[in-house]
C-alpha positions as CSV (number, residue, x, y, z in Angstrom):
1,V,136.2,190.0,191.4
2,Q,134.0,186.8,192.3
3,L,132.2,184.5,190.4
4,V,130.2,182.2,192.8
5,E,128.3,178.9,191.5
6,S,125.8,177.3,193.2
7,G,123.1,174.6,192.8
8,G,125.1,171.7,191.9
9,G,124.4,168.5,193.6
10,L,123.6,164.7,192.9
11,V,120.4,163.9,190.4
12,Q,119.2,160.9,189.0
13,A,119.2,160.4,185.3
14,G,116.2,162.2,183.5
15,G,116.1,164.7,186.4
16,S,116.9,168.3,186.3
17,L,119.2,170.8,188.1
18,N,119.4,174.7,187.9
19,L,122.7,175.9,188.5
20,S,123.5,180.0,189.4
21,C,126.6,182.1,189.0
22,A,126.7,185.3,191.1
23,A,129.0,187.7,189.8
24,S,130.8,190.8,191.4
25,G,133.7,193.4,190.8
26,F,133.5,193.6,187.2
27,P,131.2,195.3,184.5
28,F,129.1,192.0,184.2
29,D,126.7,193.5,181.8
30,N,129.5,194.1,179.3
31,Y,130.8,190.3,179.4
32,I,130.0,187.4,177.5
33,M,129.2,184.9,180.1
34,S,129.5,181.3,179.7
35,W,129.4,177.6,181.6
36,Y,132.1,175.2,181.0
37,R,132.4,171.8,182.5
38,Q,135.4,169.5,183.2
39,T,135.7,165.7,184.3
40,P,139.1,164.4,185.7
41,G,141.9,164.3,183.1
42,T,140.0,166.2,180.7
43,L,140.2,169.8,179.3
44,R,137.5,172.1,180.4
45,T,134.9,172.3,177.5
46,L,132.4,174.8,176.8
47,V,128.7,174.0,177.6
48,A,126.9,177.2,176.7
49,A,127.3,181.0,176.2
50,I,125.3,184.0,176.2
51,T,125.9,187.6,174.9
52,P,125.9,190.6,177.2
53,S,122.4,191.4,176.3
54,G,120.9,188.0,176.5
55,G,120.0,188.2,172.9
56,R,122.2,185.6,171.8
57,T,123.1,182.0,173.0
58,N,124.9,179.0,171.8
59,Y,125.3,175.4,173.0
60,A,127.5,172.4,172.8
61,D,125.9,169.7,170.7
62,A,125.6,167.2,173.5
63,V,123.4,169.6,175.6
64,K,121.2,171.1,173.1
65,G,117.6,171.0,173.5
66,R,118.2,170.1,177.1
67,F,120.0,172.9,178.9
68,T,119.0,176.6,178.7
69,I,121.5,179.3,179.6
70,S,120.0,182.6,180.8
71,R,121.3,185.9,182.4
72,D,119.8,188.7,184.8
73,N,121.6,191.6,184.6
74,A,120.0,193.3,187.2
75,K,121.2,190.8,189.6
76,N,124.6,189.9,188.0
77,T,123.6,186.4,187.9
78,I,123.7,183.7,185.0
79,Y,121.7,180.3,185.0
80,L,121.9,176.9,183.7
81,Q,118.9,175.1,183.7
82,M,119.6,171.5,183.0
83,N,117.0,168.9,182.0
84,D,116.7,165.3,181.1
85,M,120.2,164.9,182.6
86,K,122.6,162.2,181.6
87,R,125.3,160.4,183.2
88,E,127.8,162.1,181.0
89,D,126.7,165.3,182.4
90,T,128.5,164.5,185.4
91,A,131.4,167.1,185.8
92,V,132.5,170.2,187.6
93,Y,130.6,172.8,186.1
94,Y,132.3,176.3,185.9
95,C,131.2,179.7,185.0
96,K,133.5,182.3,183.2
97,G,133.3,185.8,182.1
98,A,135.0,187.2,179.1
99,Q,135.2,190.2,176.8
100,N,137.6,191.2,174.1
101,G,140.5,193.2,175.7
102,R,139.4,192.5,179.3
103,P,140.6,190.1,181.7
104,V,138.8,186.7,181.8
105,Y,137.3,185.7,185.4
106,W,136.4,182.1,186.5
107,G,134.4,180.7,189.2
108,Q,135.7,178.0,191.6
109,G,133.1,175.6,190.2
110,T,130.3,173.3,191.5
111,Q,130.3,169.4,191.3
112,V,127.1,167.9,189.5
113,T,126.9,164.2,189.5
114,V,124.0,162.1,187.6
115,S,123.4,158.8,188.8
116,S,121.5,156.0,186.9
């Protein structure tokens, strides 16, 4: 099983980044997929989630209207389009796969840094 995030980096406040998470080794199209983020000394928190079909999404209040989660089940990949970024979006971003009664999978994380 692998979840590999990419697309992180340094961006100026107000800018955009698009994260990707490529999955393999588990039934991706049966899993709820999510993005979490974590800063040093804090717990990992949910940013956005998407249902297996992609028909429903939910977002943390802090990112509503700025971030968009999507998935391509043909490519076993989820995305996080981040617009109008703020310094407080600086964190390590992780993707997660979960489904009731099945193992939970995490990626290794990708660093996102927003400068002022």
